[in-house]
C-alpha positions in Angstrom: -73.3 -65.6 44.9 -76.6 -65.8 43.1 -76.9 -67.9 40.0 -74.2 -70.4 41.1 -76.6 -73.1 42.3 -76.2 -76.3 40.3 -72.9 -75.3 38.7 -70.1 -77.9 38.8 -66.4 -77.8 39.3 -63.8 -80.4 38.4 -61.9 -81.4 41.6 -58.4 -82.7 41.0 -56.1 -84.9 43.1 -52.6 -84.6 41.6 -51.2 -87.5 43.5 -53.8 -89.9 42.0 -53.0 -88.9 38.4 -51.3 -91.8 36.6 -50.4 -89.8 33.6 -52.4 -92.1 31.3 -53.6 -89.0 29.3 -57.0 -90.6 28.6 -58.6 -87.3 29.8 -56.8 -85.5 26.9 -58.0 -88.1 24.4 -61.6 -88.0 25.7 -61.5 -84.2 25.6 -60.1 -84.0 22.1 -62.6 -86.6 20.8 -65.5 -84.7 22.3 -64.4 -81.3 21.0 -62.4 -82.1 17.8 -64.0 -85.4 16.7 -60.6 -87.1 16.7 -57.7 -88.1 19.0 -55.7 -84.9 19.1 -54.2 -84.3 22.6 -52.7 -81.0 21.5 -56.2 -79.6 21.0 -57.5 -80.9 24.4 -58.8 -78.4 26.9 -57.2 -80.4 29.7 -53.4 -81.0 29.5 -51.2 -83.3 31.5 -47.8 -82.0 32.4 -44.9 -84.2 33.6 -42.1 -81.9 34.6 -40.6 -84.4 37.2 -40.8 -88.1 36.4 -43.7 -89.7 38.3 -45.5 -86.5 39.0 -48.4 -85.9 36.5 -50.3 -82.6 36.7 -53.8 -82.4 35.1 -54.0 -78.7 34.1 -57.4 -77.2 33.2 -59.5 -74.1 33.8 -60.4 -73.5 37.5 -63.3 -71.1 36.7 -61.8 -68.4 39.0 -64.4 -66.6 41.0 -63.5 -63.3 39.3 -62.7 -64.8 35.8 -59.7 -62.6 35.0 -59.4 -64.2 31.5 -62.8 -63.0 30.6 -62.1 -59.5 31.8 -58.8 -59.4 29.9 -60.3 -60.2 26.5 -60.3 -57.0 24.4 -62.8 -58.3 21.8 -65.3 -60.0 24.2 -64.6 -63.4 22.8 -64.8 -65.0 26.3 -68.0 -65.3 28.3 -69.2 -67.3 31.3 -71.9 -69.9 30.8 -74.4 -69.1 33.6 -75.6 -72.7 33.8 -72.2 -74.4 34.2 -69.9 -71.6 35.2 -67.5 -72.5 32.4 -65.6 -70.0 30.3 -66.9 -70.1 26.7 -64.7 -69.1 23.8 -66.3 -67.5 20.7 -63.7 -68.7 18.2 -65.1 -66.3 15.5 -64.4 -63.3 17.7 -61.1 -64.5 19.3 -58.0 -63.0 17.8 -55.6 -65.2 19.7 -53.9 -62.2 21.2 -53.0 -64.1 24.4 -54.2 -61.5 26.9 -56.4 -64.1 28.5 -53.3 -66.3 29.0 -51.4 -63.5 30.6 -54.4 -62.6 32.9 -54.9 -66.2 34.0 -53.0 -67.0 37.3 -52.3 -70.5 36.1 -51.6 -69.6 32.4 -54.2 -72.3 31.6 -55.7 -71.0 28.3 -53.7 -72.1 25.3 -53.8 -71.6 21.5 -55.6 -74.2 19.3 -52.9 -76.0 17.4 -54.3 -75.2 14.0 -56.8 -72.4 14.7 -56.5 -68.8 15.6 -58.3 -69.0 18.9 -57.9 -69.9 22.5 -58.8 -73.2 24.2 -60.3 -73.3 27.6 -62.3 -76.0 29.4 -66.0 -75.5 28.8 -67.0 -78.4 31.2 -68.5 -80.2 28.1 -71.7 -78.4 28.8 -72.0 -79.9 32.3 -70.9 -83.5 31.4 -67.0 -83.4 31.4 -65.6 -86.2 29.4 -62.3 -86.1 31.1 -63.9 -86.8 34.5 -66.0 -89.7 32.9 -62.9 -91.5 31.6 -60.9 -90.9 34.8 -63.7 -92.3 36.9 -64.2 -95.2 34.4 -60.5 -96.1 34.8 -60.9 -95.8 38.6 -58.0 -93.4 38.9 -60.2 -90.9 40.6 -57.8 -88.0 40.0 -60.7 -86.0 38.6 -64.3 -85.8 39.9 -67.2 -83.4 39.9 -68.2 -81.4 43.0 -70.8 -78.6 43.3 -69.0 -75.3 42.5 -70.5 -73.7 45.6 -68.4 -76.0 47.8 -65.1 -74.9 46.4 -65.8 -71.4 45.0 -63.5 -69.6 47.4 -60.7 -72.1 46.8 -60.8 -72.2 43.0 -58.0 -69.8 42.6 -55.7 -72.1 44.7 -55.8 -74.5 41.8 -55.1 -71.7 39.3 -51.3 -72.1 39.3 -48.8 -73.0 36.6 -47.8 -76.6 36.1 -44.3 -75.6 37.4 -45.7 -74.1 40.6 -47.9 -77.2 41.3 -45.1 -79.6 40.4 -42.7 -77.9 42.7 -45.1 -77.9 45.7 -46.1 -81.6 45.1 -42.5 -82.7 44.6 -41.4 -81.2 47.9 -44.5 -82.5 49.7 -43.8 -86.0 48.4 -40.0 -86.2 48.6 -39.1 -83.6 51.2 -35.7 -82.0 50.8 -34.7 -84.6 48.2 -37.6 -83.2 46.1 -35.9 -79.9 45.7 -32.9 -81.6 44.0 -35.3 -83.1 41.4 -36.5 -79.7 40.3 
């Protein structure tokens, strides 16, 4: 697809996530100016002890969240490929959440607008802190290398946790759910 050269994507390895939540802290510091994990654009879910799921926008090839917005508050940054939220236009109606296959967008804890990863304008702070800590659960790849697989990551934390738990623990994993 034209215009995608140079765009990045945040690859994630769920098994390597330690659950430290430094990505949430780095994100909230970058966007909110303070440590406020609830306002982070990346969230870590632990639905089964020991299985941590970094959950963030997958920049789906067809951007269903953008199409679902009735007030055009969502757009795609052509340089990065990230979804951009115009918080002045957003009415927090939640239609983008419903349209997202992973239910990834979420309401700002004190504002009346949606939060979606904007890739920190091409310099994702969550990736930086994950790499700095040497967890390597998050890293940057060219979007062109994963574009057709992006939607595979656009699943709910429950779906990802179930699959990972069964893959790690086999039949015993089903009992943990």
